[in-house]
Phi, psi and omega in degrees: 000123182268153180283159179270134176277096186292334177294319179288326177296316179296319179296320178294324178294316180293329182277346182289136182299331181283350176298318180294320178294313180296320178300316180295314181292319179292319179297318179293319179295320176296317179294322178294319177296320178296318179296315180293322181289319184274321183077006180284135182291331182287347180263055178297133186300324181292318181292313180293320177299320178296319178295322177296318179295314181297317178298318179294319178298319180295314181294327181272352179073032180261130179279157186294326182298317180288325176297314182296320179294319181285329181268015182294338177298322179291319180298324179295325180278325184285328181304301179296327179293325178291319180291321181291000000 
């Protein structure tokens, strides 16, 4: 039985287009839970979620252009919802 090369698994996970979508949704849910638990006005979920996404992108070494391209599915859905 051979061992699993976790570095290649992690690299494949980071390169997957749904990683950006999942990162965005998880960051927002964490920020929303933090806001609801604390009740502080300065912990707005969109702002804290954005900081979580930016921090994760920085730590994982992902550039914003590739994140934006992969997370475009969310932008397509949020645009009409914002206008409506």
